[in-house]
C-alpha positions in Angstrom: 107.3 6.1 87.6 105.1 9.2 87.7 107.2 11.8 89.3 107.7 15.6 89.2 110.3 16.8 86.8 111.7 18.9 89.7 113.4 16.4 92.0 116.0 18.4 93.9 114.7 18.9 97.4 117.0 21.9 97.9 115.8 23.9 94.9 112.3 25.3 94.9 111.3 25.6 91.2 111.2 29.1 89.8 108.9 30.5 87.1 111.8 30.2 84.6 112.3 26.5 85.6 108.6 26.0 85.0 108.6 27.8 81.6 111.5 25.7 80.5 109.9 22.4 81.7 106.4 23.0 80.3 107.2 24.9 77.1 104.0 26.1 75.5 101.9 24.5 78.2 103.3 27.0 80.7 100.6 29.5 79.6 97.9 26.9 80.4 99.3 26.4 83.9 99.4 30.2 84.4 95.9 30.7 83.1 94.4 27.9 85.3 96.3 29.3 88.3 94.8 32.8 87.6 91.4 31.3 87.1 91.5 29.7 90.6 92.8 32.9 92.2 90.2 35.0 90.4 87.4 32.8 91.9 89.1 32.5 95.3 91.3 35.5 95.8 92.2 34.6 99.4 93.7 31.2 98.5 97.3 30.5 99.4 99.8 29.1 96.9 102.8 27.0 97.8 105.4 24.7 96.3 105.4 21.4 98.3 108.0 18.6 98.5 106.2 15.6 100.0 109.3 13.4 99.4 111.8 12.0 97.0 109.2 9.6 95.5 107.1 12.5 94.2 109.4 15.5 93.9 108.0 19.1 93.8 104.3 20.0 93.3 102.5 23.3 93.5 99.2 23.6 95.3 96.5 26.2 95.8 94.6 25.9 99.1 92.2 27.6 101.3 92.5 27.5 105.1 91.7 23.9 105.5 92.2 22.0 102.3 93.9 22.0 98.9 91.8 23.2 96.1 94.0 21.6 93.5 97.6 20.4 92.9 99.7 21.2 89.9 102.1 18.4 89.1 104.9 19.4 86.7 106.1 16.9 84.2 108.4 17.0 81.2 106.5 19.1 78.5 103.1 18.9 80.3 101.6 18.9 83.7 98.9 17.1 85.7 96.2 18.5 87.9 95.1 16.6 91.0 91.9 17.1 92.9 90.2 15.4 95.8 86.4 15.5 95.8 83.9 14.7 98.5 80.8 12.8 97.6 78.6 15.9 97.0 81.1 17.3 94.5 81.6 13.9 92.9 77.8 13.7 92.3 77.8 17.2 90.8 80.6 16.3 88.4 78.8 13.1 87.4 75.7 15.2 86.6 77.7 17.9 84.7 78.8 18.2 81.1 82.4 17.4 82.1 84.0 14.9 79.7 83.0 11.2 80.1 86.7 10.1 80.4 87.1 12.3 83.5 83.8 11.1 85.0 85.0 7.5 84.4 88.3 8.1 86.1 86.6 9.8 89.0 84.0 7.1 89.3 86.8 4.4 89.4 89.0 6.4 91.9 89.6 4.9 95.3 87.5 6.5 98.0 89.5 7.8 101.0 88.2 9.6 104.1 88.8 13.0 102.5 87.2 11.9 99.2 88.1 10.6 95.8 91.5 11.6 94.3 91.9 12.1 90.6 94.9 13.1 88.5 94.4 14.5 85.0 97.0 14.9 82.3 97.0 18.4 80.8 98.4 17.7 77.3 95.5 19.2 75.3 94.1 22.7 75.6 90.6 21.3 75.3 90.7 19.9 78.8 91.1 23.4 80.4 87.3 24.1 80.4 86.6 20.8 82.2 89.3 21.7 84.8 87.8 25.2 85.3 84.4 23.6 85.8 85.9 21.2 88.3 87.5 24.1 90.2 84.1 25.8 90.4 82.5 22.6 91.8 85.3 22.2 94.3 85.0 25.8 95.5 81.2 25.4 95.9 81.5 22.4 98.2 
């Protein structure tokens, strides 16, 4: 079961909880969060509890849509995006890793776009995520 490490609906995760859960990857979370806010300073941040099946997640959003979701796991985290067709086409034409392109291409298409979740276990993926944020913000 792919579920947040933070499951208690009554306790919003704190920064200290996050540091403890993510270990060294906490800095990657923090840097990616700061990257998004640096490119979109009016974005809103919020912890979200969609239900017991998923547990707590953290999202950064603009007025109408989520820019990305941070999904905390034990010792790592995932980033989730939803891309419309125009953004999907831009990612496919970019230098983002082939494995991400493959996952995005195979993702189910919903009314709001294609959803993709990416494990953040290696620092090398951060550049791809930053490029994906820029594409998301441009569309």
